[in-house]
C-alpha positions in Angstrom: -0.1 0.0 0.0 1.2 3.5 -0.8 2.6 5.2 2.2 0.2 8.2 1.8 -2.7 5.8 1.7 -1.6 4.0 4.6 -1.2 7.1 6.8 -4.7 8.3 5.6 -6.1 5.0 6.6 -4.5 5.1 10.0 -6.1 8.5 10.7 -9.5 7.7 9.5 -10.8 7.2 13.2 -8.6 10.0 14.5 -8.8 12.6 11.8 -6.7 15.4 13.7 -3.3 14.2 12.8 -1.9 15.0 16.3 -2.0 13.9 19.8 -5.0 16.3 20.9 -8.6 15.9 22.0 -11.5 17.3 20.0 -12.4 19.9 22.6 -8.8 21.1 22.7 -8.9 21.4 18.9 -11.8 23.7 19.4 -10.2 25.8 22.2 -7.1 26.1 19.9 -8.9 27.4 17.0 -11.1 29.6 19.1 -7.9 31.2 20.7 -6.5 31.4 17.2 -9.0 32.8 15.0 -9.7 36.5 16.2 -11.7 37.9 13.4 -14.9 36.8 11.8 -13.5 37.4 8.3 -9.9 35.7 9.0 -8.1 34.3 6.1 -6.4 30.9 7.2 -3.5 29.2 5.5 -2.5 25.5 6.6 1.0 24.6 5.6 1.1 20.8 5.4 -2.7 20.5 5.7 -2.7 16.7 5.3 -6.4 15.9 4.6 -7.3 19.4 5.8 -9.1 18.3 9.0 -8.2 21.6 10.9 -9.5 23.6 8.1 -12.9 21.8 8.0 -13.3 22.1 11.6 -12.4 26.1 11.5 -14.8 26.7 8.5 -17.6 24.9 10.2 -17.2 26.8 13.4 -16.4 30.3 11.8 -18.9 31.0 9.0 -17.2 34.1 7.8 -13.5 32.8 7.4 -11.7 31.6 4.3 -9.1 28.8 4.2 -6.2 27.6 2.0 -4.6 24.2 2.8 -1.2 23.1 1.0 0.3 19.8 1.0 2.5 17.7 -1.3 0.2 14.7 -1.2 -3.5 15.1 -2.1 -4.4 11.9 -0.6 -8.1 12.3 0.6 -8.5 15.9 -0.8 -11.5 14.5 -2.9 -13.0 13.2 0.3 -12.3 16.5 2.1 -13.8 18.5 -0.6 -17.0 16.3 -0.7 -17.3 16.8 3.0 -16.8 20.6 2.5 -19.6 20.6 0.0 -22.1 18.5 2.4 -21.2 21.1 5.0 -21.8 24.1 2.8 -18.3 25.4 3.2 -16.7 24.3 -0.1 -17.0 27.8 -1.6 -14.6 29.0 1.3 -11.9 26.2 0.9 -9.0 25.8 -1.3 -6.8 22.7 -1.3 -3.6 22.9 -3.2 -1.3 19.9 -4.0 2.2 21.6 -3.8 5.4 21.5 -1.8 4.9 23.9 1.0 8.5 25.2 0.4 7.5 26.3 -3.0 4.2 27.8 -2.3 3.7 31.5 -3.0 0.6 33.0 -1.5 -1.4 35.7 -3.4 -3.0 36.9 -0.2 -1.5 37.5 3.4 -3.0 35.2 6.0 -4.4 36.3 9.4 -3.7 32.7 10.7 -1.1 30.4 9.7 -1.3 26.7 10.8 1.6 24.4 11.0 0.7 21.3 12.9 3.3 18.5 12.9 4.5 19.6 9.6 7.9 21.4 10.4 9.6 18.3 8.9 8.4 19.3 5.5 10.7 22.4 5.9 13.4 20.4 7.4 13.5 22.1 10.9 11.7 24.5 13.1 13.4 27.9 12.0 12.6 27.4 8.3 9.1 26.7 9.2 8.9 30.0 11.2 10.5 31.7 8.4 7.8 30.5 5.8 5.1 31.4 8.3 6.5 35.0 8.6 6.4 35.2 4.7 2.7 34.2 4.6 1.3 36.0 7.8 -0.1 39.3 7.8 1.7 41.9 10.3 -0.8 41.2 12.9 -1.5 37.7 12.1 -1.1 34.7 14.5 0.7 31.3 13.9 -0.7 28.0 15.5 2.6 25.9 15.8 2.3 22.1 16.6 5.6 20.3 17.1 7.4 17.4 18.8 9.9 17.8 21.6 11.6 15.4 23.9 9.8 15.0 27.2 12.9 13.3 28.6 16.5 12.4 27.3 15.9 9.6 24.5 18.1 6.5 24.7 20.4 6.4 21.6 18.7 3.8 19.9 15.3 5.7 19.9 17.3 9.1 19.0 19.0 7.2 16.1 15.5 5.7 14.9 13.7 9.0 15.1 16.5 11.0 13.3 16.7 8.3 10.7 13.2 9.3 9.6 13.9 12.8 8.4 16.1 15.8 8.8 14.2 17.6 11.8 16.0 17.1 15.3 14.0 17.5 18.3 14.9 19.5 21.4 13.6 19.6 25.1 10.7 22.1 25.3 12.6 25.0 27.0 14.9 24.9 24.0 12.3 24.8 21.5 10.6 27.8 23.1 13.9 29.7 23.5 14.5 29.1 19.7 11.0 30.6 19.1 11.7 33.5 21.2 15.0 34.2 19.5 13.5 34.2 16.0 11.2 37.1 17.2 8.1 35.3 18.1 6.0 35.8 21.4 4.1 32.8 22.6 0.7 34.0 23.9 -0.8 30.4 24.6 0.4 27.0 24.7 -0.8 23.3 25.2 1.5 20.4 25.9 -0.4 17.1 25.1 -1.2 14.8 27.9 -0.3 11.1 28.0 -3.8 10.5 27.7 -4.0 12.3 24.5 -1.0 10.6 23.2 -2.3 7.1 24.2 -5.7 7.9 22.4 -4.0 8.9 19.4 -1.5 6.0 19.2 -4.2 3.4 20.0 -6.3 4.7 17.3 -3.4 4.9 14.8 -2.3 1.3 15.3 -5.8 -0.1 16.0 -7.5 1.4 12.9 -4.8 -0.3 10.8 -5.3 -3.6 12.6 -8.8 -3.5 12.5 -8.8 -2.9 8.8 -6.5 -5.7 8.1 -8.7 -8.1 10.2 -11.9 -7.0 8.3 -10.1 -7.6 4.8 -8.5 -10.9 5.2 -8.3 -11.5 1.6 -6.7 -8.1 0.6 -3.2 -8.2 -0.9 -2.3 -5.4 1.4 -3.4 -7.2 4.7 0.0 -8.3 5.8 1.7 -5.2 5.1 -0.8 -3.2 7.0 -0.6 -5.5 9.9 3.1 -5.4 10.0 3.2 -1.6 10.0 0.6 -1.5 12.7 2.6 -3.9 15.0 5.8 -2.1 14.3 4.5 1.3 15.3 2.8 -0.1 18.3 6.1 -1.6 19.5 7.9 1.4 18.7 5.5 3.5 20.6 5.3 1.1 23.8 8.9 0.2 23.9 10.3 3.4 22.7 8.8 7.0 22.6 5.8 6.7 25.0 6.5 9.3 27.7 9.5 10.4 26.0 8.4 12.0 22.8 6.1 15.1 23.7 4.1 17.4 21.6 3.4 21.1 22.1 1.1 23.5 20.6 2.3 27.2 20.7 0.2 30.1 19.6 2.6 32.8 18.5 2.7 36.5 17.5 5.4 38.7 16.5 
């Protein structure tokens, strides 16, 4: 199974691709969207779940989502049409590093997407380029809750160019780049567990429901490997923080 399709399947029962509850998503959006006619840009939007939630809750806003993969874009646009918000949503398949906006955004979202820019600071620079002077950035990124062992560190750094820090260092880096945190939320262990059980369980359930599918064994393997890596590796070690940032 294509990796993008597999990840989309894993998130089908937990559409917000981050360890966070539905109520906290609503709270974060409420703190972020400060004007009734706000223009929202999501850099690395995935299937656009954050934008759908925002458009439903705030009938006067417009939204653009950019992602290199268009997996589930059609499904999201169908949902947007059903909800009556399709005329306010634009989803663009493009590398976020190459995207050029034609309109400054009042809100920029970057939730778990810093890897697309390679590191945190290029993510902040991209947000600055797209954001109106009085705009708000909602950043979501991983950090180390405690020092990882060498095997886990090597595993995580082998997955991409981004290297995580502890939370104080992450916030210090944000401050040094000219941003001021006005709110934050650190994902709880319960939020992480709900996210990971959903991710691994959805894949396992799909495989059990499709015993004759040619991808069944691969999906079961990915589910088992991810579950093992979580329970025996990054559970309680890898954290996730949401920072509401202004300049």
